[in-house]
PDB file as gemmi writes it, atoms N, CA and C in Angstrom:
CRYST1    1.000    1.000    1.000  90.00  90.00  90.00 P 1                      
ATOM      1  N   UNK A   1     147.613  40.217 114.652  1.00  0.00           N  
ATOM      2  CA  UNK A   1     146.362  40.198 115.391  1.00  0.00           C  
ATOM      3  C   UNK A   1     145.681  38.865 115.101  1.00  0.00           C  
ATOM      4  N   UNK A   2     145.203  38.231 116.144  1.00  0.00           N  
ATOM      5  CA  UNK A   2     144.584  36.923 115.971  1.00  0.00           C  
ATOM      6  C   UNK A   2     143.231  37.042 115.274  1.00  0.00           C  
ATOM      7  N   UNK A   3     142.824  35.961 114.641  1.00  0.00           N  
ATOM      8  CA  UNK A   3     141.526  35.928 113.957  1.00  0.00           C  
ATOM      9  C   UNK A   3     140.401  36.180 114.956  1.00  0.00           C  
ATOM     10  N   UNK A   4     140.523  35.597 116.151  1.00  0.00           N  
ATOM     11  CA  UNK A   4     139.506  35.787 117.181  1.00  0.00           C  
ATOM     12  C   UNK A   4     139.396  37.257 117.564  1.00  0.00           C  
ATOM     13  N   UNK A   5     140.531  37.939 117.684  1.00  0.00           N  
ATOM     14  CA  UNK A   5     140.517  39.358 118.043  1.00  0.00           C  
ATOM     15  C   UNK A   5     139.812  40.176 116.977  1.00  0.00           C  
ATOM     16  N   UNK A   6     140.125  39.912 115.725  1.00  0.00           N  
ATOM     17  CA  UNK A   6     139.497  40.667 114.632  1.00  0.00           C  
ATOM     18  C   UNK A   6     137.984  40.470 114.634  1.00  0.00           C  
ATOM     19  N   UNK A   7     137.543  39.264 114.915  1.00  0.00           N  
ATOM     20  CA  UNK A   7     136.116  38.970 114.828  1.00  0.00           C  
ATOM     21  C   UNK A   7     135.345  39.431 116.056  1.00  0.00           C  
ATOM     22  N   UNK A   8     135.979  39.396 117.235  1.00  0.00           N  
ATOM     23  CA  UNK A   8     135.235  39.671 118.456  1.00  0.00           C  
ATOM     24  C   UNK A   8     135.221  41.140 118.842  1.00  0.00           C  
ATOM     25  N   UNK A   9     136.251  41.902 118.426  1.00  0.00           N  
ATOM     26  CA  UNK A   9     136.323  43.298 118.831  1.00  0.00           C  
ATOM     27  C   UNK A   9     136.479  43.453 120.321  1.00  0.00           C  
ATOM     28  N   UNK A  10     137.278  42.594 120.955  1.00  0.00           N  
ATOM     29  CA  UNK A  10     137.401  42.630 122.404  1.00  0.00           C  
ATOM     30  C   UNK A  10     138.853  42.447 122.826  1.00  0.00           C  
ATOM     31  N   UNK A  11     139.069  42.291 124.127  1.00  0.00           N  
ATOM     32  CA  UNK A  11     140.402  42.060 124.666  1.00  0.00           C  
ATOM     33  C   UNK A  11     140.686  40.569 124.614  1.00  0.00           C  
ATOM     34  N   UNK A  12     141.817  40.216 124.058  1.00  0.00           N  
ATOM     35  CA  UNK A  12     142.200  38.822 123.901  1.00  0.00           C  
ATOM     36  C   UNK A  12     143.419  38.551 124.779  1.00  0.00           C  
ATOM     37  N   UNK A  13     143.379  37.475 125.543  1.00  0.00           N  
ATOM     38  CA  UNK A  13     144.508  37.056 126.350  1.00  0.00           C  
ATOM     39  C   UNK A  13     144.984  35.724 125.808  1.00  0.00           C  
ATOM     40  N   UNK A  14     146.229  35.686 125.337  1.00  0.00           N  
ATOM     41  CA  UNK A  14     146.778  34.456 124.780  1.00  0.00           C  
ATOM     42  C   UNK A  14     147.963  34.016 125.614  1.00  0.00           C  
ATOM     43  N   UNK A  15     147.984  32.758 126.044  1.00  0.00           N  
ATOM     44  CA  UNK A  15     149.121  32.239 126.780  1.00  0.00           C  
ATOM     45  C   UNK A  15     150.320  32.105 125.868  1.00  0.00           C  
ATOM     46  N   UNK A  16     151.452  32.566 126.336  1.00  0.00           N  
ATOM     47  CA  UNK A  16     152.713  32.384 125.637  1.00  0.00           C  
ATOM     48  C   UNK A  16     153.616  31.593 126.580  1.00  0.00           C  
ATOM     49  N   UNK A  17     154.048  30.429 126.178  1.00  0.00           N  
ATOM     50  CA  UNK A  17     154.795  29.563 127.096  1.00  0.00           C  
ATOM     51  C   UNK A  17     156.132  30.147 127.559  1.00  0.00           C  
ATOM     52  N   UNK A  18     156.667  31.130 126.827  1.00  0.00           N  
ATOM     53  CA  UNK A  18     157.963  31.696 127.194  1.00  0.00           C  
ATOM     54  C   UNK A  18     157.803  32.974 128.009  1.00  0.00           C  
ATOM     55  N   UNK A  19     156.987  33.891 127.536  1.00  0.00           N  
ATOM     56  CA  UNK A  19     156.905  35.225 128.132  1.00  0.00           C  
ATOM     57  C   UNK A  19     155.700  35.455 129.038  1.00  0.00           C  
ATOM     58  N   UNK A  20     154.858  34.484 129.222  1.00  0.00           N  
ATOM     59  CA  UNK A  20     153.685  34.685 130.068  1.00  0.00           C  
ATOM     60  C   UNK A  20     152.444  34.918 129.247  1.00  0.00           C  
ATOM     61  N   UNK A  21     151.699  35.962 129.566  1.00  0.00           N  
ATOM     62  CA  UNK A  21     150.435  36.236 128.892  1.00  0.00           C  
ATOM     63  C   UNK A  21     150.637  37.316 127.826  1.00  0.00           C  
ATOM     64  N   UNK A  22     150.139  37.039 126.648  1.00  0.00           N  
ATOM     65  CA  UNK A  22     150.199  37.997 125.541  1.00  0.00           C  
ATOM     66  C   UNK A  22     148.825  38.640 125.427  1.00  0.00           C  
ATOM     67  N   UNK A  23     148.785  39.958 125.346  1.00  0.00           N  
ATOM     68  CA  UNK A  23     147.522  40.688 125.315  1.00  0.00           C  
ATOM     69  C   UNK A  23     147.325  41.362 123.966  1.00  0.00           C  
ATOM     70  N   UNK A  24     146.153  41.229 123.427  1.00  0.00           N  
ATOM     71  CA  UNK A  24     145.760  41.995 122.248  1.00  0.00           C  
ATOM     72  C   UNK A  24     144.486  42.746 122.600  1.00  0.00           C  
ATOM     73  N   UNK A  25     144.461  44.035 122.335  1.00  0.00           N  
ATOM     74  CA  UNK A  25     143.261  44.833 122.555  1.00  0.00           C  
ATOM     75  C   UNK A  25     142.793  45.332 121.201  1.00  0.00           C  
ATOM     76  N   UNK A  26     141.554  44.994 120.851  1.00  0.00           N  
ATOM     77  CA  UNK A  26     140.990  45.363 119.567  1.00  0.00           C  
ATOM     78  C   UNK A  26     139.722  46.158 119.829  1.00  0.00           C  
ATOM     79  N   UNK A  27     139.658  47.359 119.279  1.00  0.00           N  
ATOM     80  CA  UNK A  27     138.466  48.192 119.409  1.00  0.00           C  
ATOM     81  C   UNK A  27     137.971  48.503 118.013  1.00  0.00           C  
ATOM     82  N   UNK A  28     136.734  48.146 117.743  1.00  0.00           N  
ATOM     83  CA  UNK A  28     136.130  48.362 116.421  1.00  0.00           C  
ATOM     84  C   UNK A  28     137.006  47.804 115.298  1.00  0.00           C  
ATOM     85  N   UNK A  29     137.581  46.633 115.540  1.00  0.00           N  
ATOM     86  CA  UNK A  29     138.380  45.963 114.514  1.00  0.00           C  
ATOM     87  C   UNK A  29     139.793  46.483 114.360  1.00  0.00           C  
ATOM     88  N   UNK A  30     140.209  47.449 115.189  1.00  0.00           N  
ATOM     89  CA  UNK A  30     141.559  48.010 115.112  1.00  0.00           C  
ATOM     90  C   UNK A  30     142.392  47.534 116.291  1.00  0.00           C  
ATOM     91  N   UNK A  31     143.577  47.022 116.000  1.00  0.00           N  
ATOM     92  CA  UNK A  31     144.501  46.608 117.052  1.00  0.00           C  
ATOM     93  C   UNK A  31     145.086  47.862 117.692  1.00  0.00           C  
ATOM     94  N   UNK A  32     144.761  48.111 118.959  1.00  0.00           N  
ATOM     95  CA  UNK A  32     145.241  49.311 119.626  1.00  0.00           C  
ATOM     96  C   UNK A  32     146.360  49.026 120.618  1.00  0.00           C  
ATOM     97  N   UNK A  33     146.538  47.773 121.006  1.00  0.00           N  
ATOM     98  CA  UNK A  33     147.633  47.411 121.901  1.00  0.00           C  
ATOM     99  C   UNK A  33     147.967  45.956 121.690  1.00  0.00           C  
ATOM    100  N   UNK A  34     149.260  45.651 121.692  1.00  0.00           N  
ATOM    101  CA  UNK A  34     149.696  44.275 121.632  1.00  0.00           C  
ATOM    102  C   UNK A  34     150.985  44.179 122.427  1.00  0.00           C  
ATOM    103  N   UNK A  35     151.028  43.304 123.414  1.00  0.00           N  
ATOM    104  CA  UNK A  35     152.246  43.171 124.198  1.00  0.00           C  
ATOM    105  C   UNK A  35     152.040  42.334 125.439  1.00  0.00           C  
ATOM    106  N   UNK A  36     153.014  42.423 126.343  1.00  0.00           N  
ATOM    107  CA  UNK A  36     153.033  41.567 127.528  1.00  0.00           C  
ATOM    108  C   UNK A  36     152.895  42.332 128.835  1.00  0.00           C  
ATOM    109  N   UNK A  37     153.018  43.662 128.816  1.00  0.00           N  
ATOM    110  CA  UNK A  37     153.055  44.460 130.034  1.00  0.00           C  
ATOM    111  C   UNK A  37     151.637  44.847 130.454  1.00  0.00           C  
ATOM    112  N   UNK A  38     151.092  44.157 131.462  1.00  0.00           N  
ATOM    113  CA  UNK A  38     149.705  44.395 131.878  1.00  0.00           C  
ATOM    114  C   UNK A  38     149.534  45.799 132.452  1.00  0.00           C  
ATOM    115  N   UNK A  39     150.563  46.352 133.112  1.00  0.00           N  
ATOM    116  CA  UNK A  39     150.461  47.711 133.641  1.00  0.00           C  
ATOM    117  C   UNK A  39     150.314  48.732 132.509  1.00  0.00           C  
ATOM    118  N   UNK A  40     151.101  48.563 131.452  1.00  0.00           N  
ATOM    119  CA  UNK A  40     150.987  49.465 130.307  1.00  0.00           C  
ATOM    120  C   UNK A  40     149.619  49.330 129.646  1.00  0.00           C  
ATOM    121  N   UNK A  41     149.125  48.112 129.557  1.00  0.00           N  
ATOM    122  CA  UNK A  41     147.800  47.869 128.983  1.00  0.00           C  
ATOM    123  C   UNK A  41     146.729  48.614 129.768  1.00  0.00           C  
ATOM    124  N   UNK A  42     146.777  48.543 131.093  1.00  0.00           N  
ATOM    125  CA  UNK A  42     145.778  49.202 131.933  1.00  0.00           C  
ATOM    126  C   UNK A  42     145.860  50.719 131.766  1.00  0.00           C  
ATOM    127  N   UNK A  43     147.087  51.268 131.732  1.00  0.00           N  
ATOM    128  CA  UNK A  43     147.244  52.713 131.536  1.00  0.00           C  
ATOM    129  C   UNK A  43     146.641  53.137 130.207  1.00  0.00           C  
ATOM    130  N   UNK A  44     146.903  52.380 129.155  1.00  0.00           N  
ATOM    131  CA  UNK A  44     146.381  52.753 127.836  1.00  0.00           C  
ATOM    132  C   UNK A  44     144.857  52.675 127.788  1.00  0.00           C  
ATOM    133  N   UNK A  45     144.279  51.701 128.489  1.00  0.00           N  
ATOM    134  CA  UNK A  45     142.825  51.553 128.450  1.00  0.00           C  
ATOM    135  C   UNK A  45     142.103  52.608 129.280  1.00  0.00           C  
ATOM    136  N   UNK A  46     142.709  53.054 130.386  1.00  0.00           N  
ATOM    137  CA  UNK A  46     141.976  53.877 131.338  1.00  0.00           C  
ATOM    138  C   UNK A  46     142.537  55.272 131.538  1.00  0.00           C  
ATOM    139  N   UNK A  47     143.484  55.700 130.686  1.00  0.00           N  
ATOM    140  CA  UNK A  47     144.011  57.053 130.836  1.00  0.00           C  
ATOM    141  C   UNK A  47     142.905  58.062 130.529  1.00  0.00           C  
ATOM    142  N   UNK A  48     142.973  59.191 131.226  1.00  0.00           N  
ATOM    143  CA  UNK A  48     141.910  60.189 131.136  1.00  0.00           C  
ATOM    144  C   UNK A  48     142.524  61.520 130.707  1.00  0.00           C  
ATOM    145  N   UNK A  49     141.973  62.157 129.677  1.00  0.00           N  
ATOM    146  CA  UNK A  49     142.491  63.478 129.279  1.00  0.00           C  
ATOM    147  C   UNK A  49     142.226  64.509 130.373  1.00  0.00           C  
ATOM    148  N   UNK A  50     143.212  65.365 130.618  1.00  0.00           N  
ATOM    149  CA  UNK A  50     143.011  66.462 131.551  1.00  0.00           C  
ATOM    150  C   UNK A  50     142.296  67.603 130.824  1.00  0.00           C  
ATOM    151  N   UNK A  51     141.707  68.550 131.563  1.00  0.00           N  
ATOM    152  CA  UNK A  51     140.961  69.637 130.923  1.00  0.00           C  
ATOM    153  C   UNK A  51     141.767  70.418 129.887  1.00  0.00           C  
ATOM    154  N   UNK A  52     143.090  70.547 130.080  1.00  0.00           N  
ATOM    155  CA  UNK A  52     143.895  71.311 129.125  1.00  0.00           C  
ATOM    156  C   UNK A  52     144.351  70.465 127.938  1.00  0.00           C  
ATOM    157  N   UNK A  53     143.908  69.215 127.886  1.00  0.00           N  
ATOM    158  CA  UNK A  53     144.226  68.353 126.750  1.00  0.00           C  
ATOM    159  C   UNK A  53     145.419  67.449 126.969  1.00  0.00           C  
ATOM    160  N   UNK A  54     146.188  67.686 128.031  1.00  0.00           N  
ATOM    161  CA  UNK A  54     147.323  66.816 128.324  1.00  0.00           C  
ATOM    162  C   UNK A  54     146.830  65.528 128.954  1.00  0.00           C  
ATOM    163  N   UNK A  55     147.640  64.494 128.805  1.00  0.00           N  
ATOM    164  CA  UNK A  55     147.274  63.208 129.401  1.00  0.00           C  
ATOM    165  C   UNK A  55     148.000  63.061 130.737  1.00  0.00           C  
ATOM    166  N   UNK A  56     147.429  62.264 131.604  1.00  0.00           N  
ATOM    167  CA  UNK A  56     148.047  62.030 132.903  1.00  0.00           C  
ATOM    168  C   UNK A  56     148.344  60.546 133.059  1.00  0.00           C  
ATOM    169  N   UNK A  57     149.171  60.244 134.026  1.00  0.00           N  
ATOM    170  CA  UNK A  57     149.484  58.851 134.314  1.00  0.00           C  
ATOM    171  C   UNK A  57     150.910  58.516 133.929  1.00  0.00           C  
ATOM    172  N   UNK A  58     151.344  57.309 134.262  1.00  0.00           N  
ATOM    173  CA  UNK A  58     152.713  56.888 133.988  1.00  0.00           C  
ATOM    174  C   UNK A  58     153.022  56.960 132.492  1.00  0.00           C  
ATOM    175  N   UNK A  59     154.185  57.453 132.176  1.00  0.00           N  
ATOM    176  CA  UNK A  59     154.634  57.483 130.796  1.00  0.00           C  
ATOM    177  C   UNK A  59     154.173  58.684 129.990  1.00  0.00           C  
ATOM    178  N   UNK A  60     153.503  59.625 130.606  1.00  0.00           N  
ATOM    179  CA  UNK A  60     153.026  60.792 129.861  1.00  0.00           C  
ATOM    180  C   UNK A  60     153.752  62.042 130.310  1.00  0.00           C  
TER     181      UNK A  60                                                      
END                                                                             
């Protein structure tokens, strides 16, 4: 996790010359996502629990 991510508590976008954009998501100082797949990042940020407690969306 980058120093900026730890200090800011926000979403960090870092350019990677080989793989494209590297994403770090930090919430309250905890790294909750790190990777290159923007679709997976969006699913993790915006998934919504269903009333019975199951999760919905791709990969669940």
